[in-house]
C-alpha positions in Angstrom: -47.4 -36.7 -55.1 -47.5 -38.6 -51.8 -45.2 -40.8 -49.7 -46.3 -43.9 -51.5 -44.8 -42.6 -54.7 -41.3 -42.5 -53.2 -41.7 -45.8 -51.3 -42.7 -47.4 -54.6 -39.6 -46.0 -56.3 -37.4 -47.6 -53.7 -39.3 -50.9 -53.7 -39.0 -51.2 -57.5 -35.4 -49.9 -57.4 -36.4 -47.1 -59.7 -33.7 -44.9 -58.2 -32.0 -43.3 -61.2 -31.9 -40.1 -59.1 -29.2 -41.8 -57.0 -26.0 -40.5 -58.6 -22.9 -42.8 -58.8 -20.6 -40.1 -57.3 -20.6 -36.9 -55.3 -22.1 -34.0 -57.1 -19.4 -31.9 -58.8 -21.1 -28.6 -57.8 -21.0 -29.7 -54.2 -17.3 -30.5 -54.4 -16.6 -27.2 -56.1 -18.6 -24.8 -54.0 -19.5 -26.2 -50.6 -16.1 -25.3 -48.9 -16.7 -21.7 -49.7 -20.1 -21.7 -48.2 -19.3 -23.6 -45.0 -15.6 -24.6 -44.3 -16.6 -26.7 -41.2 -19.6 -27.7 -39.2 -22.8 -29.7 -39.3 -24.7 -29.9 -42.6 -28.4 -30.7 -43.1 -29.5 -32.6 -46.2 -33.3 -32.7 -46.7 -34.7 -35.7 -48.5 -31.2 -37.2 -48.7 -31.8 -40.8 -49.8 -28.5 -42.6 -49.6 -26.6 -40.0 -51.7 -22.8 -40.4 -52.0 -22.7 -36.7 -51.2 -22.9 -37.8 -47.6 -19.8 -39.9 -47.9 -17.9 -36.9 -49.4 -19.1 -34.5 -46.7 -18.0 -36.9 -43.9 -14.6 -37.4 -45.6 -14.1 -33.6 -45.6 -14.7 -33.6 -41.8 -18.3 -32.3 -41.8 -21.0 -33.8 -39.5 -24.2 -34.7 -41.4 -27.8 -34.5 -40.4 -30.5 -35.7 -42.9 -34.1 -36.4 -43.4 -35.4 -39.2 -45.6 -38.8 -40.6 -46.1 -37.8 -44.2 -47.0 -36.2 -46.4 -44.4 -34.7 -48.8 -46.9 -32.6 -45.9 -48.3 -31.3 -45.1 -44.8 -30.5 -48.7 -44.0 -28.5 -49.0 -47.2 -26.7 -45.7 -46.5 -25.4 -46.9 -43.2 -24.5 -50.3 -44.7 -22.5 -48.6 -47.4 -20.8 -46.4 -44.8 -19.9 -49.5 -42.8 -21.7 -48.1 -39.7 -23.9 -50.2 -37.4 -26.5 -47.5 -36.5 -28.1 -46.7 -33.2 -31.9 -46.5 -33.9 -34.2 -44.6 -31.6 -37.7 -43.2 -31.8 -38.0 -39.4 -32.2 -41.7 -38.5 -32.0 -43.3 -39.5 -35.3 -39.8 -40.1 -36.8 -37.1 -42.7 -36.3 -33.5 -41.5 -35.8 -30.5 -43.5 -37.2 -27.3 -42.3 -35.7 -23.6 -43.4 -35.5 -23.9 -43.4 -31.8 -22.0 -40.1 -31.2 -18.6 -41.6 -30.4 -16.9 -38.3 -31.2 -14.0 -40.1 -32.9 -15.2 -39.2 -36.4 -17.7 -36.7 -37.9 -21.2 -37.6 -36.7 -24.2 -38.6 -38.8 -27.9 -38.4 -37.8 -30.6 -39.3 -40.3 -34.3 -38.9 -39.4 -36.6 -41.3 -41.2 -40.2 -40.2 -41.9 -42.0 -37.1 -43.1 -39.7 -34.0 -43.0 -42.7 -31.9 -42.0 -42.8 -33.9 -38.7 -39.2 -32.9 -38.0 -38.9 -30.0 -35.5 -36.0 -27.6 -34.9 -35.5 -29.0 -31.4 -35.1 -32.6 -32.8 -32.8 -31.5 -35.6 -30.6 -29.4 -33.4 -28.1 -26.7 -34.6 -26.8 -26.9 -38.1 -24.3 -24.6 -39.8 -25.4 -25.0 -43.5 -28.0 -26.8 -45.7 -27.2 -28.7 -48.9 -30.3 -29.2 -51.0 -29.6 -31.3 -54.1 -32.7 -33.4 -54.1 -35.5 -31.8 -52.1 -36.8 -28.7 -53.8 -36.5 -30.3 -57.2 -38.4 -33.4 -56.0 -41.5 -31.6 -54.9 -44.4 -30.4 -57.1 -45.1 -26.7 -57.2 -48.0 -27.0 -54.8 -45.6 -28.2 -52.1 -42.5 -26.1 -52.6 -43.7 -23.1 -50.7 -44.6 -25.1 -47.7 -41.3 -27.0 -47.9 -39.1 -23.9 -48.1 -40.9 -22.2 -45.2 -40.4 -25.3 -43.1 -36.7 -25.6 -44.0 -36.1 -22.0 -43.0 -37.8 -22.6 -39.7 -35.9 -25.8 -39.1 -32.5 -24.4 -39.8 -32.8 -20.8 -38.7 -32.0 -19.5 -42.1 -28.4 -20.8 -42.2 -26.5 -20.6 -45.5 -27.4 -23.0 -48.2 -26.1 -24.6 -51.4 -29.1 -25.3 -53.6 -28.9 -27.4 -56.8 -31.7 -26.9 -59.3 -32.6 -28.0 -62.8 -34.1 -26.0 -65.6 -35.6 -27.5 -68.7 -38.8 -27.6 -70.8 -41.3 -29.1 -68.3 -43.6 -29.9 -71.2 -41.2 -32.6 -72.5 -41.1 -34.8 -69.4 -42.9 -35.2 -66.1 -41.0 -34.5 -62.9 -39.5 -35.2 -60.5 -37.0 -33.7 -60.8 -39.0 -30.6 -61.6 -37.8 -27.5 -63.4 -37.1 -24.6 -61.1 -36.6 -21.1 -62.6 -34.4 -18.4 -61.1 -37.5 -16.4 -60.4 -38.8 -19.2 -58.2 -35.6 -19.5 -56.3 -35.7 -15.8 -55.6 -39.4 -16.0 -54.6 -38.7 -18.7 -52.0 -35.5 -17.4 -50.6 -35.1 -13.7 -51.6 -36.6 -12.3 -48.4 -34.3 -14.3 -46.1 -31.1 -14.7 -48.1 -28.8 -13.1 -50.6 -29.3 -15.4 -53.7 -26.2 -15.8 -55.9 -26.0 -18.0 -59.0 -22.6 -19.7 -58.6 -22.7 -21.7 -61.8 -25.1 -22.8 -64.5 -24.0 -25.6 -66.7 -25.5 -28.0 -69.3 -26.4 -31.2 -67.5 -24.0 -33.9 -68.8 -26.1 -36.5 -70.7 -29.3 -34.6 -70.3 -32.1 -35.1 -67.9 -32.8 -38.8 -67.4 -30.5 -39.3 -70.4 -33.1 -37.9 -72.7 -33.8 -34.2 -72.6 -31.5 -31.2 -72.5 -31.4 -29.4 -69.2 -29.3 -27.0 -67.2 -28.1 -27.6 -63.7 -27.5 -24.6 -61.5 -25.7 -24.1 -58.1 -27.1 -21.4 -56.0 -25.4 -20.0 -52.9 -27.8 -18.6 -50.3 -26.4 -16.4 -47.6 -28.5 -15.1 -44.7 -29.2 -11.4 -45.0 
């Protein structure tokens, strides 16, 4: 899976992964994980979770491969972004007025984002990144995320289903895999596991899980 896969998804508007409201597990658990602060959303798209986080007073930083998604995000937020070059990436920002929670979205390959560019964050919310990547990329991604964010607490959303029935993404992630990626650095707690309403892509039964990862 390469960048062209995701660019084609956005070009063809094949974006069923874009949920019509904030994720219920985010609403239910994120305040316990990080009552305030700056939150990093890897592979964020134009998720409405960002609007919810901003409305709760959080500042948001994100990384997204597709620039169309980021332009639409700022349009839907009613923000005229300040756009600057950031190495191999492009940074969309609200301009840092300080009057409202800030938002900074880096456009490009997340592996080109450095800790210095991202700056300090207080928590990670991963609803769409780990599950979007094939198994061959997930170890590299989680190692990079830990380096980027200095192992801050994380709310991780995963799916589990019979991978033989449907191709990912989103991919099925087992509890053992979550522990393998994060068990050395974090206390891994399953906050909730529920049947995904309507099934995966409206076709196949799946469970959705919320994991709370707290730095050891």
